BAFI-3210 file (N, C-alpha, C; in Angstrom, 3 decimals, decimal comma, padded with zeros to 6 digits):
// residues 115
n [1|2|3|4|5|6|7|8|9|10|11|12|13|14|15|16|17|18|19|20|21|22|23|24|25|26|27|28|29|30|31|32|33|34|35|36|37|38|39|40|41|42|43|44|45|46|47|48|49|50|51|52|53|54|55|56|57|58|59|60|61|62|63|64|65|66|67|68|69|70|71|72|73|74|75|76|77|78|79|80|81|82|83|84|85|86|87|88|89|90|91|92|93|94|95|96|97|98|99|100|101|102|103|104|105|106|107|108|109|110|111|112|113|114|115]
n.u [071,867|070,445|070,331|069,003|066,511|065,648|065,382|063,343|063,992|064,611|065,926|066,744|068,794|071,174|070,777|070,886|073,518|074,989|074,162|075,385|078,130|077,988|077,321|079,729|081,396|079,871|079,952|082,371|082,029|079,769|080,822|082,087|080,212|077,262|074,647|074,828|075,472|073,130|071,384|072,316|071,996|069,219|068,504|069,062|067,150|064,958|062,246|061,358|060,315|062,050|062,425|062,820|064,981|063,892|065,517|068,757|070,271|072,315|071,284|071,247|073,719|075,445|074,796|075,737|078,453|079,365|078,946|080,582|083,160|083,596|083,924|086,104|088,409|091,220|094,216|093,349|092,834|091,127|092,294|093,061|090,611|089,577|087,699|084,342|083,552|082,527|081,572|083,078|082,529|080,543|079,415|079,139|078,897|076,815|074,509|071,483|071,029|068,689|066,057|064,613|061,402|058,536|059,672|058,956|057,779|057,367|054,820|055,223|056,648|054,397|052,953|054,835|056,372|059,512|061,548]
n.v [-036,371|-034,574|-032,163|-033,072|-033,781|-031,286|-029,861|-031,168|-033,376|-036,648|-038,812|-041,369|-042,699|-041,587|-042,325|-045,127|-045,471|-044,386|-046,181|-048,532|-047,944|-047,496|-050,038|-051,368|-050,163|-050,197|-052,382|-051,835|-049,249|-049,593|-051,169|-049,340|-047,320|-048,048|-046,968|-044,631|-045,849|-047,295|-045,179|-044,173|-046,448|-046,658|-044,445|-045,343|-047,249|-048,562|-048,823|-046,603|-043,254|-040,311|-036,930|-033,519|-031,158|-028,167|-026,082|-024,870|-026,882|-029,787|-032,390|-035,297|-035,810|-034,723|-036,218|-038,768|-038,220|-037,224|-039,459|-041,427|-040,200|-039,877|-042,434|-043,659|-046,277|-047,108|-045,487|-044,555|-041,602|-038,419|-037,320|-039,590|-040,521|-038,484|-036,063|-035,765|-035,002|-031,736|-031,088|-029,487|-026,960|-027,355|-027,019|-028,942|-028,576|-027,213|-028,524|-029,926|-033,062|-034,652|-036,164|-034,481|-032,911|-034,782|-037,036|-040,262|-043,651|-045,562|-047,420|-051,012|-052,900|-054,159|-057,478|-059,781|-057,862|-057,550|-055,733]
n.w [-063,396|-061,909|-063,416|-065,714|-064,576|-063,557|-065,921|-067,119|-068,723|-070,104|-067,759|-067,457|-068,921|-067,899|-065,282|-065,442|-066,354|-064,212|-062,243|-063,097|-062,686|-059,930|-058,894|-059,046|-057,106|-054,837|-052,783|-051,474|-050,499|-048,898|-046,889|-045,283|-044,883|-044,453|-044,276|-045,890|-048,321|-048,754|-049,219|-051,679|-053,281|-053,168|-054,673|-057,215|-057,571|-059,720|-059,425|-058,288|-058,620|-059,443|-058,285|-059,252|-057,714|-056,121|-056,239|-057,195|-056,282|-056,382|-055,668|-056,086|-057,326|-055,365|-053,066|-053,819|-054,380|-051,866|-050,180|-051,383|-051,336|-048,612|-047,780|-048,907|-049,638|-047,536|-048,373|-050,818|-052,520|-053,057|-055,278|-056,652|-057,478|-059,074|-061,029|-062,016|-065,290|-066,041|-063,545|-061,973|-060,872|-059,017|-055,768|-053,064|-050,375|-049,016|-049,717|-048,887|-047,385|-047,998|-049,799|-052,678|-052,399|-053,213|-054,279|-054,874|-054,615|-057,557|-059,268|-059,295|-062,090|-064,610|-064,635|-066,540|-067,689|-068,588|-068,221]
ca.u [070,442|069,838|070,047|067,950|065,241|065,265|065,024|062,281|064,541|064,695|067,127|066,969|070,090|072,186|070,528|071,416|074,970|075,458|073,890|076,438|079,344|077,728|077,337|081,127|082,004|078,924|080,375|083,473|081,476|078,862|081,631|082,451|079,061|076,103|073,506|075,067|075,377|071,711|070,786|072,690|071,329|067,809|068,392|069,117|066,043|064,124|060,826|061,061|060,372|062,839|061,908|063,826|065,104|063,271|066,564|069,858|071,022|072,613|071,068|071,644|075,165|076,134|074,601|076,654|079,839|079,690|079,018|081,774|084,405|083,766|084,145|087,156|089,289|092,511|095,204|092,753|092,573|090,247|093,081|093,004|089,259|089,410|086,473|083,422|083,575|081,412|081,108|084,130|082,024|079,466|079,797|078,202|078,982|075,556|073,364|070,864|071,072|067,394|065,557|063,677|059,989|057,861|060,290|058,064|057,863|056,532|054,264|056,124|056,315|053,283|053,383|055,297|057,275|060,837|062,559]
ca.v [-036,559|-033,357|-031,231|-033,692|-033,657|-029,867|-029,399|-032,080|-034,268|-038,035|-039,015|-042,802|-043,111|-041,210|-043,140|-046,461|-045,379|-044,222|-047,421|-049,476|-047,575|-047,674|-051,461|-051,776|-049,667|-050,307|-053,200|-051,179|-048,095|-050,116|-051,688|-048,205|-046,453|-048,796|-046,065|-043,821|-046,729|-047,591|-043,989|-044,116|-047,583|-046,294|-043,496|-046,098|-048,208|-048,196|-048,837|-045,310|-042,066|-039,242|-035,579|-032,458|-030,209|-026,891|-025,066|-025,279|-027,943|-030,999|-033,368|-036,670|-035,794|-034,458|-037,385|-039,815|-037,765|-037,149|-040,819|-042,103|-039,565|-040,084|-043,849|-044,202|-047,242|-046,590|-045,350|-043,969|-040,183|-037,763|-037,166|-040,875|-040,644|-037,483|-035,261|-036,020|-033,899|-030,795|-030,876|-028,763|-025,771|-027,708|-027,017|-029,815|-028,368|-026,740|-029,242|-030,731|-034,475|-035,323|-036,127|-033,410|-033,216|-035,392|-038,289|-041,316|-044,934|-045,795|-048,781|-052,017|-053,256|-055,076|-058,871|-060,030|-056,791|-058,060|-054,688]
ca.w [-063,289|-061,355|-064,509|-066,519|-063,857|-063,494|-067,263|-067,596|-069,739|-069,673|-066,940|-067,261|-069,451|-066,910|-064,093|-065,715|-066,424|-062,838|-061,522|-063,463|-061,941|-058,499|-058,542|-058,920|-055,867|-053,716|-051,639|-050,761|-049,794|-047,867|-045,781|-044,423|-044,634|-044,925|-044,431|-047,074|-049,493|-048,965|-049,810|-053,094|-053,927|-053,268|-055,779|-058,460|-057,578|-060,861|-059,073|-057,678|-059,475|-058,840|-058,488|-059,332|-056,624|-056,470|-056,259|-058,061|-055,620|-057,143|-054,604|-056,410|-057,525|-054,096|-052,201|-054,257|-054,189|-050,436|-049,635|-051,913|-050,895|-047,172|-047,485|-049,764|-048,965|-047,087|-049,423|-052,020|-052,270|-054,025|-056,501|-057,360|-058,043|-060,121|-061,000|-063,110|-066,246|-065,964|-062,174|-061,259|-060,169|-058,081|-054,351|-052,351|-048,923|-048,432|-050,272|-047,836|-047,727|-047,958|-051,175|-053,033|-052,156|-054,346|-054,658|-054,372|-055,304|-058,722|-059,192|-059,865|-063,469|-064,816|-064,859|-067,893|-068,107|-068,224|-068,320]
c.u [069,765|069,440|068,937|066,588|064,750|064,784|063,949|062,745|064,514|066,013|067,513|068,317|071,203|072,019|071,111|072,933|075,571|075,288|074,971|077,736|079,162|077,836|078,767|081,689|081,116|079,420|081,479|082,958|080,587|079,625|082,014|081,260|077,802|074,906|073,645|074,921|073,924|070,997|071,082|071,998|069,853|067,571|068,367|068,026|065,043|062,631|060,398|061,223|061,184|062,212|063,051|063,826|064,456|064,288|067,623|070,756|071,230|072,498|071,634|073,152|075,879|075,968|075,647|078,105|080,219|079,826|080,306|083,052|084,658|084,114|085,206|088,002|090,600|093,490|094,672|092,385|091,604|090,989|093,073|091,659|089,085|088,071|085,622|083,369|082,317|080,913|082,068|083,585|080,915|080,029|078,750|078,136|077,662|074,323|072,781|070,776|069,751|066,795|064,645|062,236|059,383|058,501|059,470|058,244|056,912|055,907|055,238|055,733|055,140|053,795|053,773|056,223|058,671|061,933|063,419]
c.v [-035,297|-032,384|-031,785|-033,507|-032,217|-029,344|-030,273|-032,937|-035,697|-038,229|-040,486|-043,284|-042,784|-042,021|-044,539|-046,484|-045,250|-045,488|-048,454|-049,196|-047,839|-049,136|-051,975|-051,375|-049,861|-051,177|-052,537|-050,000|-048,578|-050,659|-050,577|-047,343|-047,103|-047,890|-045,196|-044,639|-047,075|-046,398|-043,875|-045,252|-047,281|-045,342|-044,222|-047,170|-047,788|-048,274|-047,520|-044,191|-041,002|-037,896|-034,589|-031,636|-028,900|-025,764|-025,482|-026,300|-029,107|-032,160|-034,743|-036,772|-035,668|-035,602|-038,440|-039,426|-037,775|-038,535|-041,503|-041,509|-039,770|-041,534|-044,477|-045,207|-046,577|-046,576|-044,780|-042,528|-039,628|-037,516|-038,444|-041,034|-039,688|-036,774|-035,585|-034,789|-033,043|-030,510|-030,033|-027,612|-026,085|-027,777|-027,799|-029,531|-027,929|-027,445|-030,126|-032,179|-035,175|-035,165|-034,945|-033,846|-033,815|-036,678|-039,407|-042,583|-044,969|-047,175|-049,782|-052,336|-054,216|-056,489|-059,068|-058,948|-057,168|-057,015|-054,797]
c.w [-062,774|-062,462|-065,394|-065,866|-063,832|-064,837|-067,910|-068,773|-069,216|-068,922|-066,845|-067,821|-068,452|-065,633|-064,285|-065,759|-065,022|-062,024|-061,830|-062,725|-060,444|-058,083|-058,356|-057,560|-054,640|-052,557|-050,807|-049,927|-048,644|-046,663|-044,806|-044,047|-045,205|-045,177|-045,677|-048,343|-049,793|-049,603|-051,296|-053,851|-054,144|-054,446|-057,119|-058,552|-058,655|-060,571|-058,439|-058,684|-058,741|-059,160|-058,524|-058,059|-057,063|-056,524|-057,269|-057,372|-056,576|-056,163|-054,954|-056,637|-056,180|-053,106|-052,552|-054,002|-052,715|-049,820|-050,094|-051,329|-049,404|-046,835|-048,399|-048,992|-048,559|-048,259|-050,726|-051,690|-053,312|-055,344|-057,332|-058,081|-059,212|-059,989|-062,222|-064,005|-066,123|-064,564|-061,344|-060,413|-059,164|-056,672|-053,576|-050,853|-048,298|-048,978|-049,181|-048,291|-047,434|-049,351|-051,439|-052,780|-053,410|-054,813|-054,032|-055,187|-056,486|-058,571|-059,780|-061,304|-063,526|-064,975|-066,328|-068,432|-067,657|-068,355|-067,137]
res [x|x|x|x|x|x|x|x|x|x|x|x|x|x|x|x|x|x|x|x|x|x|x|x|x|x|x|x|x|x|x|x|x|x|x|x|x|x|x|x|x|x|x|x|x|x|x|x|x|x|x|x|x|x|x|x|x|x|x|x|x|x|x|x|x|x|x|x|x|x|x|x|x|x|x|x|x|x|x|x|x|x|x|x|x|x|x|x|x|x|x|x|x|x|x|x|x|x|x|x|x|x|x|x|x|x|x|x|x|x|x|x|x|x|x]
***
């Protein structure tokens, strides 16, 4: 999503795909890091508009990766998880963990909008 947002591309397909994966692991992560899990869940809240980082930070990717990797269940390693294709060169160690400026709530869907 970070690249989509920075390049002014539609990010909703990647957001929906990530949300689907997140919903599977969310209860396990929330059991170890409720605050972190809430931050990731908030990112997938479709009533909120996301903003691009003004730098080359990968805020949304790094937020999710850092939360998940820090809360892996006992006996699960980063090797078990693997690496998301195309992210091998991303260094999340210096990415600030606060949303990019301009991230704000979108208005809720209109009545009758069943999306």
